[in-house]
N, C-alpha and C positions, 0 to 999 in steps of 0.2 A: 863420110858422113854418117855411115851406120854405126861406126865406132863411138863417135861424138855424141849420138842420139843414145846409145846404151849406156854411156858414162853420165849423160844429164839424167836418165831415169834413176840411176843408182844414188846420184846425189840427192835427189828429191826424196826417195826411199830413206836415206839415211837421216835427212832432216826430220821426217815425220815421226820416225822411231824414237828420235832423240828429244822431240818435242813432248811425245806421249809419256816417256818414262819420267819427264821432269814435272808432269802435272800431280798434283796431290789427289789422293783418292777422294772422290766425293762420296758423302753419307747422305742417302736418301732418307725420306721420311720413314720408309719401310725397313730401313736397316736396323739390326741389333747388334751393337758393338759387343765383342767378347773380349773378356780379360782373362788371361790365363795366369793362374796363381800355382806356386809350388806348395804341395801338401806334405806335412811330416806324418800323416798317417798312412799305414801300410795294409796290405790286405788281411794281415793277421787281426787287424782291429776289428774287421768285420766277419772273421770265420769262427764259427761255433766248433770247438775242438772236441766237444762231448756228443754222444749219439743217445737218442731215445732209446729206453730198455724197460722191459716189464720187471726185471730184477732191480731189487733194493737193497741198500746197505744202511741199517740203522746206526747213525752217529749220535751218541748220547754225550752230552756235554755237561759234566757234574762240578763237583766242587774244584776250585782252583781255575776253572775256565768258563764259570757260568755267568759272569759280569756281562751286561749289555755290550760293553765295548769289545770285549775279547772274544765272546760268543759270536757276535754279528761278523767280526774280522775273519774268524775261522769260517763261518758259513759262506760268506762271500767268496772267499778263496775256493771252497769245495764246489761252490755253484759254477764257478767259471771253468774248473777242470773237469767236473763230473756231470754237473747238472743237478737240479734238485727234484725230488719226487712230485712236487706240484706242477713242475714243468715237464714231466715225463722222463725225468733224468735218474741218476742211479741213487743219490743220496737222499735219506730221510733224516733231517737234522731234529734232535730233541734236546731241549735245553732243561735241566732240573734246576730249580722246582717249577719254573715259569709253565712247562708243558706238561706237568703232572699235578697240577693243582686241583683241589676240591675245596672250594672256598679259600681261606687264607693259608692252607697248609698243602705241601707238595708230598705225594706219596710215590716212591720208588717202585712200589707194587705193581702200579699202572702199566709198567713196562711188559709185563707177561701178558696183559691183555691186547697191548700193541702188537706184540710179536705173534700173538696167536689169531691176528686177523686172517680170515680166509681170502680176503680181497688183495693181499700183498704177497708177493713171492719174494722172500728175503734170500739174500745171497751171502749175507754175514751180519755181525754186529760188532762195533767198536765202541767202547766206553771210555772216557777221559774222566777221571775223578769220580769214580762210582760212589754214589752216596750209600748211607746205611741201608742194610737190607735189600740191595741190588741182587745179592746171591739169591735170596729167597724167589725173587721174580724169575731169575734165569733157571732156578731149579723148577719152578713151576713150568717154565717153557720146555725144559728137558722132559718133564712128566707128560706134557702134552704131545711129544713126539715118541713116547715110550722109550726114552733115553737114546733114541737114533736121530739125533738132531743132524739135518743135512748141510748145516753150514758152519763156519768157524765163529766162535766168540773171543774177541780179543779185549784185554782190559789193560788200560795204561794210567799209572799212577792212581790206583784205587785208593778210597778211603773206607772201603766196606771191610767186613770180617775176612781176615786173611786166608783162613782155611776154606771159608765158604766160597770165595772168589776162585780159589785154586781148584775146587771140586766142580765148579759151573762153568769154567773158561777153558779154551784150548791152550791160551797163552797169557800169562799175567806179567807186566813189567813195571818196575818201580826205578826210581832214579838214584844213583849213587850218592851216597852222603845224607840220605833222608830216611834210612832204614829205621830210625827211632821214630818217624812220623807215621810209619805204616800202620794202617787199621785205625788211626785216630780220627776224630770228628773235623766237622768243618770248622771249627773255632781254631784248630791248630794246623790245618792244612796250608800247604805253600800255595802261592799264586803263580800262575804261569803265563807267560806272554803267548800271544797268537803266534809270533815268529818261531817260538820253540816248539809249539804243539802242531802246527800245519805240517811240517816235514814227516813227523811221526805219523800222523793221520794219513797222510798221502802213501807212505810206505806200506802201512797197514792195509789200507784199501786197495793199493795195486796188487799186493801179495795175495789177499783174500781173492780177489779176482781171477789171479793165476791158479789158486789151489782148487776151487770148484768144489770144495767139500771141507769138512772138519779136519783137524790136525789130530791125529790118532797115536803116532809114533815120532820118534826122532825130534822131540820138541826143541832141544838146543839147537840142532842144525836149522830148523826152521826159524827160530828166533834170530840166529846169526844171518840167515839170508834175508829176514825181513828188514833187519837194521844194520846192514854192513858197514855204516860209518860209525857204529859204536862197538866198544869193547863189552863183551857180555859175560857174565857169570851167573851161576845158580844161586838163587836167595837161600840163605841158611837160617833155619829157625832159631831164634835167639836163645830158646830154652833147652831144646834138645840137641841143636847143632846138626840136624838132619837137613840135607839138601833136598830141595823141591825139584819134581820132575818137570814142571811146566811153569815155574815162577822164577823170573830172571831180573838181575840189576843191571841197567844201562849206565855206562860210563862214558 
């Protein structure tokens, strides 16, 4: 009898469990249905890869890269990688002539006043497509530091006076095949894409950060280390044939 009673209890329990499992879940008035979706976004989409810093690198975008489309694409990329000065990031972008205007005309001489600001601690200057008289502003900045500038100045594809840029920059770079355009005005300068200039700027900015000071010697080695993806040779003066110490051709 005892065995039969036990079996009867087990049978009832199985029936009850089976009935409960077949019942549909009831949604009450207080229930909130949850829908789980697969997201294509990753943690990197929300991660800021740059850090706030008191140091600033001035990035001047001149001839060949100063159109609204190209300059904004470059600034957007640098903002994502390094942060902008207005957000406590590393990069102070300056577009010529837009950010150097007095009335209808832009003056590259304003660069000296910008670099002489006591409120900004500069870690370097990199200029793409330096307009005419940029070397004068850089020379004035050197004078302000009694020729002991504490940071490097890099010039990429300048359109300013050749000897002037060589005397006021740590390193000057031009593009192979365009030597005949060196030192000419905006009217004859080449137009560069953001895709071509952004890697050059990133290399220069990263290298300046590692330098923590100006380039005084071994300029060719520094040039090769800054742009390892390029074949690099010294710039040769077309009249004298003399090789420049700090002026190089990228190929």
